[in-house]
C-alpha positions as CSV (number, residue, x, y, z in Angstrom):
1,M,57.8,10.2,9.7
2,K,61.3,11.0,11.5
3,I,61.9,13.6,13.9
4,L,65.1,14.5,15.3
5,I,65.6,15.7,19.0
6,I,68.8,17.9,19.5
7,D,68.8,18.3,23.5
8,D,71.7,18.2,26.3
9,E,69.4,16.5,28.8
10,A,69.0,12.8,28.5
11,H,65.9,12.6,30.6
12,I,64.5,15.1,28.5
13,R,65.4,13.5,25.2
14,Q,63.6,10.3,26.9
15,M,60.5,12.1,27.6
16,M,60.2,13.7,24.1
17,R,61.1,10.3,22.4
18,L,58.7,7.9,24.6
19,T,55.9,10.9,23.4
20,L,56.7,11.0,19.8
21,E,57.1,7.2,19.6
22,A,54.0,6.7,21.0
23,S,52.3,8.9,18.3
24,G,53.6,6.7,15.8
25,Y,56.8,9.0,15.0
26,E,60.3,7.5,14.4
27,V,62.8,9.4,16.7
28,E,66.6,10.2,16.5
29,E,68.4,12.0,19.4
30,A,71.5,14.0,19.6
31,A,72.9,15.4,22.8
32,N,74.5,18.9,21.4
33,G,74.1,21.2,18.4
34,E,77.3,19.9,16.6
35,E,75.8,16.1,16.9
36,G,72.6,17.2,15.5
37,L,73.8,18.7,12.5
38,A,76.0,15.9,11.6
39,R,72.9,13.7,12.2
40,F,70.9,16.3,10.1
41,A,73.4,16.2,7.1
42,R,72.6,12.5,6.9
43,G,69.1,13.1,5.5
44,G,66.0,11.3,5.9
45,V,64.6,13.8,9.1
46,D,61.5,15.5,8.7
47,A,61.2,17.5,12.2
48,I,63.7,18.9,14.3
49,V,62.7,19.2,18.5
50,L,65.8,21.7,19.0
51,D,66.4,23.1,22.9
52,Q,67.8,26.6,23.1
53,K,70.4,26.4,26.0
54,M,73.2,24.0,25.5
55,P,77.0,23.6,26.0
56,G,79.0,24.3,22.8
57,I,77.0,26.0,20.2
58,D,73.6,27.2,21.6
59,G,70.0,26.3,19.6
60,L,70.1,29.5,17.9
61,E,73.3,28.8,16.5
62,T,72.5,25.4,15.6
63,L,69.4,27.0,13.9
64,R,71.1,29.5,11.9
65,R,73.7,26.4,10.4
66,L,70.7,24.2,9.7
67,N,69.0,27.3,8.1
68,E,72.2,27.5,5.9
69,R,72.0,24.3,4.8
70,A,68.5,23.8,4.6
71,P,66.1,26.8,4.5
72,D,63.1,24.8,4.5
73,A,64.0,22.9,7.7
74,C,61.2,22.2,9.6
75,V,62.5,23.0,13.7
76,L,60.8,23.7,16.7
77,M,63.0,25.8,19.2
78,V,62.4,24.5,22.9
79,T,63.3,26.6,25.9
80,A,62.9,27.0,29.4
81,F,63.8,31.1,29.0
82,A,61.3,32.1,26.9
83,S,60.9,35.7,25.9
84,I,59.7,37.9,22.9
85,E,63.1,38.7,21.7
86,L,64.3,35.2,21.5
87,A,61.0,34.0,19.7
88,V,61.9,37.1,17.3
89,D,65.5,35.9,16.9
90,A,64.6,32.5,16.0
91,M,61.7,33.5,13.8
92,K,64.3,35.4,12.0
93,L,66.4,32.5,11.5
94,G,63.7,30.2,10.2
95,A,62.0,28.1,13.2
96,T,58.8,26.9,12.4
97,D,57.4,26.9,16.0
98,F,58.4,28.0,19.6
99,L,58.1,26.0,22.7
100,R,58.3,26.7,26.4
101,K,59.5,24.0,28.8
102,P,58.4,22.6,30.9
103,M,55.8,21.2,28.5
104,T,53.1,18.1,28.5
105,P,53.1,15.4,26.1
106,E,50.1,16.5,24.6
107,A,51.3,20.2,23.9
108,L,54.7,18.5,22.1
109,R,52.8,16.1,19.6
110,S,50.3,19.0,19.2
111,A,53.1,21.1,18.0
112,V,55.0,18.6,16.2
113,A,52.0,17.8,14.4
114,A,51.0,21.4,13.6
115,A,54.5,21.9,12.3
116,L,54.2,18.9,9.7
117,A,51.0,19.9,8.7
118,R,52.4,23.6,7.9
119,R,55.3,22.3,5.8
120,P,53.8,22.9,2.4
121,V,53.1,26.4,3.2
122,P,56.0,28.2,2.9
123,R,56.9,29.6,6.7
124,R,59.2,32.3,6.1
125,P,58.0,34.2,2.6
126,A,60.7,36.2,1.1
127,R,61.0,40.0,2.2
128,G,58.4,41.9,-0.3
129,A,56.3,38.5,-1.0
130,M,53.2,39.5,-2.2
131,T,49.7,37.7,-3.0
132,E,46.7,39.6,-4.7
133,T,43.6,39.9,-2.5
134,G,41.1,42.0,-3.7
135,G,42.9,43.7,-6.4
136,R,45.5,44.9,-3.7
137,P,49.1,42.9,-3.2
138,R,49.4,41.8,0.6
139,I,52.7,41.1,2.4
140,E,52.7,38.1,4.7
141,T,54.2,37.7,8.2
142,L,54.1,34.6,9.9
143,T,54.5,34.7,13.8
144,L,56.1,31.3,15.7
145,N,52.8,30.1,16.6
146,G,51.3,30.1,13.0
147,F,49.2,33.5,13.0
148,Q,49.9,35.2,9.4
149,I,49.6,38.9,9.0
150,L,48.4,40.5,5.7
151,R,48.6,43.7,5.2
152,P,48.3,45.9,1.9
153,R,51.9,46.8,0.4
154,E,51.2,50.4,0.7
155,P,48.7,52.2,3.0
156,A,45.7,54.0,1.6
157,D,46.4,57.2,3.7
158,R,50.3,58.0,4.8
159,E,48.7,60.7,7.2
160,S,46.6,58.2,9.1
161,A,47.6,56.8,12.5
162,D,45.5,53.8,11.9
163,H,47.4,50.5,10.2
164,V,44.9,48.0,9.3
165,F,46.1,44.4,9.1
166,R,44.2,40.9,8.4
167,V,45.1,38.5,10.8
168,R,44.5,34.6,9.7
169,R,44.0,32.0,12.6
170,P,46.6,28.8,12.2
171,S,43.3,26.8,13.5
172,D,40.9,27.0,10.6
173,G,42.6,29.7,8.3
174,V,39.7,32.2,9.1
175,E,40.6,35.8,8.6
176,L,39.9,38.4,11.1
177,E,40.9,42.3,10.8
178,A,42.9,44.0,13.1
179,T,43.7,47.6,13.3
180,V,46.7,49.0,15.1
181,T,46.7,52.8,15.9
182,I,49.5,54.7,16.5
183,D,48.9,57.1,20.0
184,P,49.6,60.8,19.0
185,A,51.3,61.0,21.8
186,I,54.0,58.9,21.3
187,I,54.4,60.2,17.5
188,A,55.1,63.7,19.0
189,R,57.5,62.3,21.4
190,V,59.6,60.4,18.8
191,E,59.4,63.3,16.3
192,R,61.0,65.5,19.6
193,L,63.6,63.1,20.4
194,S,64.7,61.9,17.1
195,R,63.9,65.4,15.6
196,R,62.8,63.9,12.3
197,T,59.1,64.1,11.4
198,L,57.5,60.7,10.5
199,R,54.1,60.5,8.7
200,P,51.9,58.2,10.7
201,G,51.1,56.1,7.9
202,G,54.6,55.8,6.6
203,A,56.9,52.7,6.7
204,F,58.6,53.5,10.5
205,W,55.2,53.6,12.2
206,R,53.6,51.0,9.9
207,G,56.7,48.6,10.9
208,Q,55.9,49.5,14.9
209,A,52.0,48.9,14.5
210,E,53.0,45.3,12.9
211,R,55.5,44.5,15.8
212,M,53.0,45.1,18.4
213,L,50.4,42.8,16.6
214,A,52.7,40.2,16.3
215,A,53.9,40.3,19.7
216,Y,50.1,40.0,21.1
217,L,49.4,36.9,18.8
218,W,52.4,35.1,20.1
219,S,51.8,36.3,23.8
220,E,47.9,35.8,23.8
221,G,47.4,33.0,21.2
222,R,44.5,35.0,19.7
223,A,43.3,38.1,17.6
224,P,42.6,41.1,19.8
225,E,38.8,40.4,20.8
226,S,38.0,44.3,20.3
227,G,40.2,44.0,16.7
228,H,41.8,47.0,18.0
229,L,45.5,47.6,19.4
230,T,47.4,50.9,20.4
231,V,50.7,51.7,20.2
232,H,51.8,53.8,23.2
233,D,55.4,53.4,23.5
234,V,58.2,52.5,21.4
235,S,62.3,51.5,22.6
236,R,65.2,53.7,22.7
237,E,66.4,51.6,19.8
238,D,63.5,52.8,17.9
239,I,64.0,56.4,18.8
240,E,67.5,55.7,17.7
241,A,66.3,54.2,14.1
242,A,63.8,57.0,13.5
243,A,66.5,59.6,13.7
244,V,68.2,58.1,10.9
245,W,65.1,56.6,9.1
246,Q,64.9,57.5,5.3
247,S,61.5,59.8,4.6
248,D,59.0,57.7,3.9
């Protein structure tokens, strides 16, 4: 299989090349986003290891252009400046995984192997995509480190502050249950500041619950041990969104 490394630092590209070639991959290099896009356009690339911070077009812009050309491209984002916000942006643009610099050779080999192994499975289901499980449709969200979040398309009780999800582990496919509760105090605060009454089990709070669960899975690399998380706070942007949220 052929791996394309896009990184402006020659010594980093060399380390990655030697690591992947030792594992039997064929490797090509590009020193910037434009060069990487040109090489990808020639075809034959199975996966891309893409640096975020580069001169010219950065990694996210390169990823956006790759996604326009090939929505199913297997792309691993690499950065020394990791953050939840960057991870979310990369996921929205179609990244398969997210690696932090510096990384060990084993971490790189494992990430590439896992990304390639997941290729037959749709990595970024269309919004509203459903599967039937137990007679009820479920929507799937995939985090950058491979966890899948499955939830009912509609909650059983829109007045309940408990949002129940199923979390599928990437290592073995086992599904675990996770409940995210919305703290009544934050519900009251958002209602007071936004001057809107949003039901605890509605789409706004369900979105907040899913975001907290996704952030936990990304940062901790595992499902909650207790199977339970609680939303105690929201951002100013979320409060502004609540103010114009359509009733649900």
